[in-house]
Biotite code that builds the C-alpha atoms (Angstrom):
import biotite.structure as struc

atoms = struc.array([
    struc.Atom([109.424, -107.348, 22.870], chain_id="A", res_id=1, res_name="MET", atom_name="CA", element="C"),
    struc.Atom([112.045, -107.760, 20.089], chain_id="A", res_id=2, res_name="THR", atom_name="CA", element="C"),
    struc.Atom([112.272, -110.542, 17.593], chain_id="A", res_id=3, res_name="GLY", atom_name="CA", element="C"),
    struc.Atom([112.854, -110.964, 13.825], chain_id="A", res_id=4, res_name="PHE", atom_name="CA", element="C"),
    struc.Atom([110.936, -109.447, 10.915], chain_id="A", res_id=5, res_name="THR", atom_name="CA", element="C"),
    struc.Atom([111.266, -109.476, 7.275], chain_id="A", res_id=6, res_name="ALA", atom_name="CA", element="C"),
    struc.Atom([109.640, -107.485, 4.620], chain_id="A", res_id=7, res_name="ASN", atom_name="CA", element="C"),
    struc.Atom([109.074, -110.193, 1.789], chain_id="A", res_id=8, res_name="PHE", atom_name="CA", element="C"),
    struc.Atom([109.451, -107.527, -0.917], chain_id="A", res_id=9, res_name="ALA", atom_name="CA", element="C"),
    struc.Atom([112.939, -107.330, 0.006], chain_id="A", res_id=10, res_name="GLU", atom_name="CA", element="C"),
    struc.Atom([113.904, -110.779, 0.179], chain_id="A", res_id=11, res_name="LEU", atom_name="CA", element="C"),
    struc.Atom([114.930, -113.080, -2.753], chain_id="A", res_id=12, res_name="SER", atom_name="CA", element="C"),
    struc.Atom([112.684, -116.034, -3.672], chain_id="A", res_id=13, res_name="PRO", atom_name="CA", element="C"),
    struc.Atom([115.377, -118.347, -1.945], chain_id="A", res_id=14, res_name="ALA", atom_name="CA", element="C"),
    struc.Atom([115.252, -116.484, 1.129], chain_id="A", res_id=15, res_name="GLU", atom_name="CA", element="C"),
    struc.Atom([111.672, -116.371, 1.318], chain_id="A", res_id=16, res_name="ARG", atom_name="CA", element="C"),
    struc.Atom([111.481, -120.174, 0.711], chain_id="A", res_id=17, res_name="TYR", atom_name="CA", element="C"),
    struc.Atom([114.010, -120.703, 3.433], chain_id="A", res_id=18, res_name="LYS", atom_name="CA", element="C"),
    struc.Atom([112.028, -118.859, 6.057], chain_id="A", res_id=19, res_name="LEU", atom_name="CA", element="C"),
    struc.Atom([108.575, -120.259, 4.871], chain_id="A", res_id=20, res_name="LEU", atom_name="CA", element="C"),
    struc.Atom([109.695, -123.837, 4.781], chain_id="A", res_id=21, res_name="THR", atom_name="CA", element="C"),
    struc.Atom([111.188, -123.604, 8.430], chain_id="A", res_id=22, res_name="ALA", atom_name="CA", element="C"),
    struc.Atom([108.247, -121.655, 9.738], chain_id="A", res_id=23, res_name="ALA", atom_name="CA", element="C"),
    struc.Atom([105.366, -123.816, 8.490], chain_id="A", res_id=24, res_name="VAL", atom_name="CA", element="C"),
    struc.Atom([106.277, -127.246, 9.743], chain_id="A", res_id=25, res_name="ILE", atom_name="CA", element="C"),
    struc.Atom([105.568, -130.141, 9.680], chain_id="A", res_id=26, res_name="PRO", atom_name="CA", element="C"),
    struc.Atom([103.872, -130.210, 6.340], chain_id="A", res_id=27, res_name="ARG", atom_name="CA", element="C"),
    struc.Atom([102.276, -133.289, 4.788], chain_id="A", res_id=28, res_name="PRO", atom_name="CA", element="C"),
    struc.Atom([103.755, -134.967, 1.771], chain_id="A", res_id=29, res_name="ILE", atom_name="CA", element="C"),
    struc.Atom([101.938, -135.596, -1.491], chain_id="A", res_id=30, res_name="ALA", atom_name="CA", element="C"),
    struc.Atom([103.775, -138.386, -3.296], chain_id="A", res_id=31, res_name="PHE", atom_name="CA", element="C"),
    struc.Atom([102.164, -137.980, -6.581], chain_id="A", res_id=32, res_name="VAL", atom_name="CA", element="C"),
    struc.Atom([101.816, -140.470, -9.464], chain_id="A", res_id=33, res_name="THR", atom_name="CA", element="C"),
    struc.Atom([101.010, -139.495, -12.983], chain_id="A", res_id=34, res_name="THR", atom_name="CA", element="C"),
    struc.Atom([100.786, -141.240, -16.258], chain_id="A", res_id=35, res_name="LEU", atom_name="CA", element="C"),
    struc.Atom([103.241, -139.921, -18.867], chain_id="A", res_id=36, res_name="GLY", atom_name="CA", element="C"),
    struc.Atom([103.720, -140.552, -22.772], chain_id="A", res_id=37, res_name="PRO", atom_name="CA", element="C"),
    struc.Atom([103.953, -144.191, -23.457], chain_id="A", res_id=38, res_name="GLY", atom_name="CA", element="C"),
    struc.Atom([102.471, -145.283, -20.225], chain_id="A", res_id=39, res_name="GLY", atom_name="CA", element="C"),
    struc.Atom([105.486, -144.282, -18.049], chain_id="A", res_id=40, res_name="ILE", atom_name="CA", element="C"),
    struc.Atom([104.537, -143.986, -14.442], chain_id="A", res_id=41, res_name="VAL", atom_name="CA", element="C"),
    struc.Atom([106.114, -140.906, -12.905], chain_id="A", res_id=42, res_name="ASN", atom_name="CA", element="C"),
    struc.Atom([106.465, -140.323, -9.079], chain_id="A", res_id=43, res_name="ALA", atom_name="CA", element="C"),
    struc.Atom([107.290, -137.190, -7.343], chain_id="A", res_id=44, res_name="ALA", atom_name="CA", element="C"),
    struc.Atom([106.920, -135.707, -3.703], chain_id="A", res_id=45, res_name="PRO", atom_name="CA", element="C"),
    struc.Atom([105.308, -132.359, -2.984], chain_id="A", res_id=46, res_name="TYR", atom_name="CA", element="C"),
    struc.Atom([105.249, -130.693, 0.394], chain_id="A", res_id=47, res_name="SER", atom_name="CA", element="C"),
    struc.Atom([103.405, -127.609, -0.792], chain_id="A", res_id=48, res_name="PHE", atom_name="CA", element="C"),
    struc.Atom([100.333, -129.748, -0.485], chain_id="A", res_id=49, res_name="PHE", atom_name="CA", element="C"),
    struc.Atom([97.015, -130.044, 1.627], chain_id="A", res_id=50, res_name="ASN", atom_name="CA", element="C"),
    struc.Atom([93.544, -131.090, 1.898], chain_id="A", res_id=51, res_name="VAL", atom_name="CA", element="C"),
    struc.Atom([91.208, -128.115, 0.782], chain_id="A", res_id=52, res_name="PHE", atom_name="CA", element="C"),
    struc.Atom([87.880, -129.386, 1.601], chain_id="A", res_id=53, res_name="SER", atom_name="CA", element="C"),
    struc.Atom([85.653, -132.194, 2.046], chain_id="A", res_id=54, res_name="GLN", atom_name="CA", element="C"),
    struc.Atom([82.473, -131.266, -0.108], chain_id="A", res_id=55, res_name="ASP", atom_name="CA", element="C"),
    struc.Atom([83.811, -131.254, -2.837], chain_id="A", res_id=56, res_name="PRO", atom_name="CA", element="C"),
    struc.Atom([86.766, -133.261, -1.580], chain_id="A", res_id=57, res_name="ALA", atom_name="CA", element="C"),
    struc.Atom([89.726, -131.195, -2.940], chain_id="A", res_id=58, res_name="LEU", atom_name="CA", element="C"),
    struc.Atom([93.537, -131.456, -2.588], chain_id="A", res_id=59, res_name="VAL", atom_name="CA", element="C"),
    struc.Atom([95.938, -128.817, -3.725], chain_id="A", res_id=60, res_name="VAL", atom_name="CA", element="C"),
    struc.Atom([99.546, -129.134, -4.839], chain_id="A", res_id=61, res_name="LEU", atom_name="CA", element="C"),
    struc.Atom([101.973, -126.218, -5.096], chain_id="A", res_id=62, res_name="GLY", atom_name="CA", element="C"),
    struc.Atom([104.259, -127.032, -8.132], chain_id="A", res_id=63, res_name="ILE", atom_name="CA", element="C"),
    struc.Atom([107.545, -125.213, -8.944], chain_id="A", res_id=64, res_name="GLU", atom_name="CA", element="C"),
    struc.Atom([109.145, -125.353, -12.589], chain_id="A", res_id=65, res_name="GLY", atom_name="CA", element="C"),
    struc.Atom([112.332, -127.419, -13.157], chain_id="A", res_id=66, res_name="ARG", atom_name="CA", element="C"),
    struc.Atom([115.447, -125.749, -12.018], chain_id="A", res_id=67, res_name="PRO", atom_name="CA", element="C"),
    struc.Atom([116.452, -125.495, -15.673], chain_id="A", res_id=68, res_name="GLU", atom_name="CA", element="C"),
    struc.Atom([113.185, -123.956, -16.693], chain_id="A", res_id=69, res_name="GLY", atom_name="CA", element="C"),
    struc.Atom([110.020, -125.413, -18.281], chain_id="A", res_id=70, res_name="GLY", atom_name="CA", element="C"),
    struc.Atom([107.059, -127.300, -16.464], chain_id="A", res_id=71, res_name="GLN", atom_name="CA", element="C"),
    struc.Atom([107.605, -130.560, -14.591], chain_id="A", res_id=72, res_name="LYS", atom_name="CA", element="C"),
    struc.Atom([106.458, -133.876, -15.438], chain_id="A", res_id=73, res_name="ASP", atom_name="CA", element="C"),
    struc.Atom([103.697, -133.807, -12.840], chain_id="A", res_id=74, res_name="THR", atom_name="CA", element="C"),
    struc.Atom([101.480, -130.923, -13.873], chain_id="A", res_id=75, res_name="PRO", atom_name="CA", element="C"),
    struc.Atom([102.179, -131.567, -17.573], chain_id="A", res_id=76, res_name="ARG", atom_name="CA", element="C"),
    struc.Atom([100.806, -135.303, -17.254], chain_id="A", res_id=77, res_name="ASN", atom_name="CA", element="C"),
    struc.Atom([97.905, -134.147, -15.132], chain_id="A", res_id=78, res_name="ILE", atom_name="CA", element="C"),
    struc.Atom([96.610, -131.687, -17.954], chain_id="A", res_id=79, res_name="ARG", atom_name="CA", element="C"),
    struc.Atom([97.241, -134.419, -20.563], chain_id="A", res_id=80, res_name="ALA", atom_name="CA", element="C"),
    struc.Atom([95.220, -137.201, -18.504], chain_id="A", res_id=81, res_name="THR", atom_name="CA", element="C"),
    struc.Atom([93.123, -135.073, -16.190], chain_id="A", res_id=82, res_name="GLY", atom_name="CA", element="C"),
    struc.Atom([93.912, -137.200, -13.348], chain_id="A", res_id=83, res_name="SER", atom_name="CA", element="C"),
    struc.Atom([96.572, -138.140, -10.799], chain_id="A", res_id=84, res_name="PHE", atom_name="CA", element="C"),
    struc.Atom([97.020, -140.018, -7.458], chain_id="A", res_id=85, res_name="VAL", atom_name="CA", element="C"),
    struc.Atom([98.222, -138.508, -4.191], chain_id="A", res_id=86, res_name="VAL", atom_name="CA", element="C"),
    struc.Atom([99.903, -140.876, -1.808], chain_id="A", res_id=87, res_name="HIS", atom_name="CA", element="C"),
    struc.Atom([100.602, -140.145, 2.107], chain_id="A", res_id=88, res_name="LEU", atom_name="CA", element="C"),
    struc.Atom([104.116, -141.188, 2.919], chain_id="A", res_id=89, res_name="VAL", atom_name="CA", element="C"),
    struc.Atom([104.910, -143.335, 5.985], chain_id="A", res_id=90, res_name="ASP", atom_name="CA", element="C"),
    struc.Atom([108.334, -144.243, 7.397], chain_id="A", res_id=91, res_name="GLU", atom_name="CA", element="C"),
    struc.Atom([108.653, -147.247, 5.125], chain_id="A", res_id=92, res_name="ALA", atom_name="CA", element="C"),
    struc.Atom([108.103, -145.249, 2.145], chain_id="A", res_id=93, res_name="LEU", atom_name="CA", element="C"),
    struc.Atom([110.400, -142.305, 2.998], chain_id="A", res_id=94, res_name="ALA", atom_name="CA", element="C"),
    struc.Atom([113.687, -143.509, 1.413], chain_id="A", res_id=95, res_name="ALA", atom_name="CA", element="C"),
    struc.Atom([111.951, -144.464, -1.839], chain_id="A", res_id=96, res_name="ALA", atom_name="CA", element="C"),
    struc.Atom([110.088, -141.036, -1.820], chain_id="A", res_id=97, res_name="MET", atom_name="CA", element="C"),
    struc.Atom([113.274, -139.294, -1.447], chain_id="A", res_id=98, res_name="ASN", atom_name="CA", element="C"),
    struc.Atom([114.871, -141.059, -4.348], chain_id="A", res_id=99, res_name="LEU", atom_name="CA", element="C"),
    struc.Atom([112.104, -139.801, -6.626], chain_id="A", res_id=100, res_name="THR", atom_name="CA", element="C"),
    struc.Atom([112.722, -136.261, -5.861], chain_id="A", res_id=101, res_name="ALA", atom_name="CA", element="C"),
    struc.Atom([115.831, -136.579, -8.309], chain_id="A", res_id=102, res_name="VAL", atom_name="CA", element="C"),
    struc.Atom([115.381, -134.498, -11.388], chain_id="A", res_id=103, res_name="ASN", atom_name="CA", element="C"),
    struc.Atom([115.051, -137.479, -13.930], chain_id="A", res_id=104, res_name="PHE", atom_name="CA", element="C"),
    struc.Atom([114.344, -136.681, -17.487], chain_id="A", res_id=105, res_name="PRO", atom_name="CA", element="C"),
    struc.Atom([110.540, -137.287, -18.500], chain_id="A", res_id=106, res_name="PRO", atom_name="CA", element="C"),
    struc.Atom([111.290, -140.540, -20.178], chain_id="A", res_id=107, res_name="GLU", atom_name="CA", element="C"),
    struc.Atom([112.374, -142.104, -16.936], chain_id="A", res_id=108, res_name="VAL", atom_name="CA", element="C"),
    struc.Atom([109.777, -143.675, -14.540], chain_id="A", res_id=109, res_name="SER", atom_name="CA", element="C"),
    struc.Atom([110.558, -142.594, -10.841], chain_id="A", res_id=110, res_name="GLU", atom_name="CA", element="C"),
    struc.Atom([108.465, -145.384, -9.626], chain_id="A", res_id=111, res_name="ALA", atom_name="CA", element="C"),
    struc.Atom([110.532, -148.059, -11.492], chain_id="A", res_id=112, res_name="ALA", atom_name="CA", element="C"),
    struc.Atom([113.890, -146.564, -10.486], chain_id="A", res_id=113, res_name="VAL", atom_name="CA", element="C"),
    struc.Atom([112.682, -146.462, -6.828], chain_id="A", res_id=114, res_name="ALA", atom_name="CA", element="C"),
    struc.Atom([111.471, -150.158, -7.189], chain_id="A", res_id=115, res_name="GLY", atom_name="CA", element="C"),
    struc.Atom([107.777, -149.170, -6.436], chain_id="A", res_id=116, res_name="LEU", atom_name="CA", element="C"),
    struc.Atom([105.212, -151.592, -7.289], chain_id="A", res_id=117, res_name="ALA", atom_name="CA", element="C"),
    struc.Atom([101.864, -150.432, -8.753], chain_id="A", res_id=118, res_name="THR", atom_name="CA", element="C"),
    struc.Atom([98.369, -151.191, -8.665], chain_id="A", res_id=119, res_name="LEU", atom_name="CA", element="C"),
    struc.Atom([95.402, -150.241, -11.070], chain_id="A", res_id=120, res_name="PRO", atom_name="CA", element="C"),
    struc.Atom([93.215, -147.394, -9.851], chain_id="A", res_id=121, res_name="SER", atom_name="CA", element="C"),
    struc.Atom([89.567, -147.931, -9.856], chain_id="A", res_id=122, res_name="GLN", atom_name="CA", element="C"),
    struc.Atom([88.158, -144.570, -11.268], chain_id="A", res_id=123, res_name="GLN", atom_name="CA", element="C"),
    struc.Atom([91.320, -143.046, -13.213], chain_id="A", res_id=124, res_name="ILE", atom_name="CA", element="C"),
    struc.Atom([93.857, -144.420, -15.516], chain_id="A", res_id=125, res_name="PRO", atom_name="CA", element="C"),
    struc.Atom([96.773, -143.439, -13.394], chain_id="A", res_id=126, res_name="VAL", atom_name="CA", element="C"),
    struc.Atom([98.381, -146.484, -11.377], chain_id="A", res_id=127, res_name="PRO", atom_name="CA", element="C"),
    struc.Atom([98.684, -146.030, -7.470], chain_id="A", res_id=128, res_name="ARG", atom_name="CA", element="C"),
    struc.Atom([101.597, -147.175, -5.493], chain_id="A", res_id=129, res_name="LEU", atom_name="CA", element="C"),
    struc.Atom([100.959, -150.707, -3.722], chain_id="A", res_id=130, res_name="ALA", atom_name="CA", element="C"),
    struc.Atom([102.690, -150.025, -0.575], chain_id="A", res_id=131, res_name="ASP", atom_name="CA", element="C"),
    struc.Atom([101.450, -146.575, 0.323], chain_id="A", res_id=132, res_name="ALA", atom_name="CA", element="C"),
    struc.Atom([99.375, -146.319, 3.539], chain_id="A", res_id=133, res_name="PRO", atom_name="CA", element="C"),
    struc.Atom([96.933, -144.066, 1.927], chain_id="A", res_id=134, res_name="PHE", atom_name="CA", element="C"),
    struc.Atom([96.349, -143.491, -1.918], chain_id="A", res_id=135, res_name="ALA", atom_name="CA", element="C"),
    struc.Atom([93.789, -140.753, -3.181], chain_id="A", res_id=136, res_name="LEU", atom_name="CA", element="C"),
    struc.Atom([92.531, -141.075, -6.911], chain_id="A", res_id=137, res_name="GLU", atom_name="CA", element="C"),
    struc.Atom([91.893, -137.468, -7.969], chain_id="A", res_id=138, res_name="CYS", atom_name="CA", element="C"),
    struc.Atom([90.390, -135.883, -10.927], chain_id="A", res_id=139, res_name="ARG", atom_name="CA", element="C"),
    struc.Atom([91.933, -132.627, -12.264], chain_id="A", res_id=140, res_name="HIS", atom_name="CA", element="C"),
    struc.Atom([89.732, -129.668, -11.320], chain_id="A", res_id=141, res_name="THR", atom_name="CA", element="C"),
    struc.Atom([91.582, -126.641, -12.335], chain_id="A", res_id=142, res_name="VAL", atom_name="CA", element="C"),
    struc.Atom([95.289, -125.208, -12.609], chain_id="A", res_id=143, res_name="THR", atom_name="CA", element="C"),
    struc.Atom([96.046, -121.568, -11.243], chain_id="A", res_id=144, res_name="LEU", atom_name="CA", element="C"),
    struc.Atom([99.311, -120.101, -12.745], chain_id="A", res_id=145, res_name="GLY", atom_name="CA", element="C"),
    struc.Atom([101.383, -117.752, -10.599], chain_id="A", res_id=146, res_name="PHE", atom_name="CA", element="C"),
    struc.Atom([104.163, -116.272, -12.754], chain_id="A", res_id=147, res_name="GLY", atom_name="CA", element="C"),
    struc.Atom([106.663, -118.576, -14.365], chain_id="A", res_id=148, res_name="ARG", atom_name="CA", element="C"),
    struc.Atom([107.775, -120.468, -11.289], chain_id="A", res_id=149, res_name="GLU", atom_name="CA", element="C"),
    struc.Atom([104.449, -121.621, -9.652], chain_id="A", res_id=150, res_name="ARG", atom_name="CA", element="C"),
    struc.Atom([101.332, -123.532, -10.268], chain_id="A", res_id=151, res_name="GLU", atom_name="CA", element="C"),
    struc.Atom([98.593, -124.526, -8.158], chain_id="A", res_id=152, res_name="LEU", atom_name="CA", element="C"),
    struc.Atom([97.027, -127.755, -9.088], chain_id="A", res_id=153, res_name="VAL", atom_name="CA", element="C"),
    struc.Atom([93.497, -128.605, -7.732], chain_id="A", res_id=154, res_name="LEU", atom_name="CA", element="C"),
    struc.Atom([92.097, -132.104, -7.952], chain_id="A", res_id=155, res_name="GLY", atom_name="CA", element="C"),
    struc.Atom([88.845, -133.718, -6.548], chain_id="A", res_id=156, res_name="GLU", atom_name="CA", element="C"),
    struc.Atom([89.325, -137.163, -4.674], chain_id="A", res_id=157, res_name="VAL", atom_name="CA", element="C"),
    struc.Atom([87.015, -139.503, -6.142], chain_id="A", res_id=158, res_name="VAL", atom_name="CA", element="C"),
    struc.Atom([88.429, -142.882, -4.514], chain_id="A", res_id=159, res_name="GLN", atom_name="CA", element="C"),
    struc.Atom([90.451, -143.592, -1.230], chain_id="A", res_id=160, res_name="LEU", atom_name="CA", element="C"),
    struc.Atom([92.541, -146.664, -0.562], chain_id="A", res_id=161, res_name="HIS", atom_name="CA", element="C"),
    struc.Atom([94.196, -147.478, 2.656], chain_id="A", res_id=162, res_name="ALA", atom_name="CA", element="C"),
    struc.Atom([96.563, -150.236, 3.578], chain_id="A", res_id=163, res_name="ARG", atom_name="CA", element="C"),
    struc.Atom([95.137, -153.249, 5.464], chain_id="A", res_id=164, res_name="GLU", atom_name="CA", element="C"),
    struc.Atom([94.787, -152.476, 9.287], chain_id="A", res_id=165, res_name="GLY", atom_name="CA", element="C"),
    struc.Atom([94.899, -148.773, 9.117], chain_id="A", res_id=166, res_name="ILE", atom_name="CA", element="C"),
    struc.Atom([91.192, -147.657, 8.653], chain_id="A", res_id=167, res_name="VAL", atom_name="CA", element="C"),
    struc.Atom([88.351, -149.233, 10.645], chain_id="A", res_id=168, res_name="ASP", atom_name="CA", element="C"),
    struc.Atom([85.653, -149.697, 8.127], chain_id="A", res_id=169, res_name="PRO", atom_name="CA", element="C"),
    struc.Atom([82.952, -149.603, 10.532], chain_id="A", res_id=170, res_name="THR", atom_name="CA", element="C"),
    struc.Atom([83.955, -146.322, 12.399], chain_id="A", res_id=171, res_name="THR", atom_name="CA", element="C"),
    struc.Atom([86.130, -144.956, 9.784], chain_id="A", res_id=172, res_name="LEU", atom_name="CA", element="C"),
    struc.Atom([88.774, -144.144, 12.454], chain_id="A", res_id=173, res_name="ARG", atom_name="CA", element="C"),
    struc.Atom([92.539, -144.141, 11.308], chain_id="A", res_id=174, res_name="VAL", atom_name="CA", element="C"),
    struc.Atom([94.798, -146.124, 13.648], chain_id="A", res_id=175, res_name="ASP", atom_name="CA", element="C"),
    struc.Atom([97.805, -143.932, 14.021], chain_id="A", res_id=176, res_name="LEU", atom_name="CA", element="C"),
    struc.Atom([99.976, -146.841, 15.342], chain_id="A", res_id=177, res_name="ALA", atom_name="CA", element="C"),
    struc.Atom([99.612, -148.551, 12.182], chain_id="A", res_id=178, res_name="ALA", atom_name="CA", element="C"),
    struc.Atom([99.896, -145.586, 9.930], chain_id="A", res_id=179, res_name="TYR", atom_name="CA", element="C"),
    struc.Atom([103.634, -144.123, 10.916], chain_id="A", res_id=180, res_name="HIS", atom_name="CA", element="C"),
    struc.Atom([103.129, -140.997, 8.799], chain_id="A", res_id=181, res_name="PRO", atom_name="CA", element="C"),
    struc.Atom([106.104, -138.616, 8.226], chain_id="A", res_id=182, res_name="VAL", atom_name="CA", element="C"),
    struc.Atom([105.965, -135.061, 7.794], chain_id="A", res_id=183, res_name="GLY", atom_name="CA", element="C"),
    struc.Atom([108.416, -132.586, 5.739], chain_id="A", res_id=184, res_name="ARG", atom_name="CA", element="C"),
    struc.Atom([110.363, -130.044, 7.957], chain_id="A", res_id=185, res_name="LEU", atom_name="CA", element="C"),
    struc.Atom([113.110, -128.079, 6.038], chain_id="A", res_id=186, res_name="PHE", atom_name="CA", element="C"),
    struc.Atom([116.573, -128.787, 4.360], chain_id="A", res_id=187, res_name="ALA", atom_name="CA", element="C"),
    struc.Atom([117.027, -132.697, 4.798], chain_id="A", res_id=188, res_name="ASN", atom_name="CA", element="C"),
    struc.Atom([114.849, -132.926, 7.847], chain_id="A", res_id=189, res_name="LEU", atom_name="CA", element="C"),
    struc.Atom([111.572, -134.817, 8.293], chain_id="A", res_id=190, res_name="TYR", atom_name="CA", element="C"),
    struc.Atom([109.467, -135.640, 11.307], chain_id="A", res_id=191, res_name="SER", atom_name="CA", element="C"),
    struc.Atom([107.605, -138.892, 12.799], chain_id="A", res_id=192, res_name="ARG", atom_name="CA", element="C"),
    struc.Atom([104.489, -138.510, 14.368], chain_id="A", res_id=193, res_name="GLN", atom_name="CA", element="C"),
    struc.Atom([105.129, -140.482, 17.262], chain_id="A", res_id=194, res_name="SER", atom_name="CA", element="C"),
    struc.Atom([105.059, -137.782, 20.068], chain_id="A", res_id=195, res_name="ASP", atom_name="CA", element="C"),
    struc.Atom([101.449, -136.593, 20.367], chain_id="A", res_id=196, res_name="ARG", atom_name="CA", element="C"),
    struc.Atom([99.044, -134.757, 22.826], chain_id="A", res_id=197, res_name="PHE", atom_name="CA", element="C"),
    struc.Atom([95.450, -134.354, 22.860], chain_id="A", res_id=198, res_name="GLU", atom_name="CA", element="C"),
    struc.Atom([93.199, -131.183, 23.469], chain_id="A", res_id=199, res_name="LEU", atom_name="CA", element="C"),
    struc.Atom([89.348, -131.378, 23.597], chain_id="A", res_id=200, res_name="VAL", atom_name="CA", element="C"),
    struc.Atom([87.624, -128.607, 21.709], chain_id="A", res_id=201, res_name="ARG", atom_name="CA", element="C"),
    struc.Atom([84.913, -127.051, 23.787], chain_id="A", res_id=202, res_name="GLN", atom_name="CA", element="C"),
    struc.Atom([81.668, -125.818, 22.831], chain_id="A", res_id=203, res_name="SER", atom_name="CA", element="C"),
    struc.Atom([80.778, -122.282, 23.743], chain_id="A", res_id=204, res_name="TYR", atom_name="CA", element="C"),
    struc.Atom([78.351, -123.681, 26.281], chain_id="A", res_id=205, res_name="GLN", atom_name="CA", element="C"),
    struc.Atom([80.872, -125.490, 27.928], chain_id="A", res_id=206, res_name="ASP", atom_name="CA", element="C"),
    struc.Atom([83.213, -122.532, 27.930], chain_id="A", res_id=207, res_name="TYR", atom_name="CA", element="C"),
    struc.Atom([80.649, -120.448, 29.620], chain_id="A", res_id=208, res_name="LEU", atom_name="CA", element="C"),
    struc.Atom([79.988, -123.241, 32.153], chain_id="A", res_id=209, res_name="ALA", atom_name="CA", element="C"),
    struc.Atom([83.682, -123.497, 33.190], chain_id="A", res_id=210, res_name="THR", atom_name="CA", element="C"),
    struc.Atom([84.514, -119.728, 33.335], chain_id="A", res_id=211, res_name="THR", atom_name="CA", element="C"),
    struc.Atom([81.101, -118.809, 35.027], chain_id="A", res_id=212, res_name="GLN", atom_name="CA", element="C"),
    struc.Atom([81.171, -121.552, 37.664], chain_id="A", res_id=213, res_name="GLY", atom_name="CA", element="C"),
])
């Protein structure tokens, strides 16, 4: 059997990025708000992101430095305030999210530029986006540095907010038909989660029963 293979030691960072971001898809998007100097609400999207565990409830962000060098607003603000909000992105929020990916200077509020209304958070000082389907208030846990180009920021989720109609308060089930989440693919591509299928996970006993008759 033949196929493609690549030794990452022989690839440039750009080539590794091209392969990894096209192979690992779709990726959830963390639309992160932080509080900058003077109360500026910064907002930026990151697709090197995921939930890490539920006990404690941890999220992890993979954040690259600025193209011209230096730290981005998001990790700097997180270190300064010890908090941030992760928002999940739906179809209605996608265009505004994409606008905030522009490399604005630190004194510019991406939330204001994109016309995003905010609401106070309950447990942290950083405001959350009013129209996001989900908002996760997070307290900074630790930042791990990997060279000059990459930081992993871990935060503990202390409060979750969901837009009305998405979460059943009794069962805690999420209505995907009301959510409309989008995922990151590669280049300029994103995905909707409208085409799904179901697989029931078996127990070992169920597996034995089906294989042994």
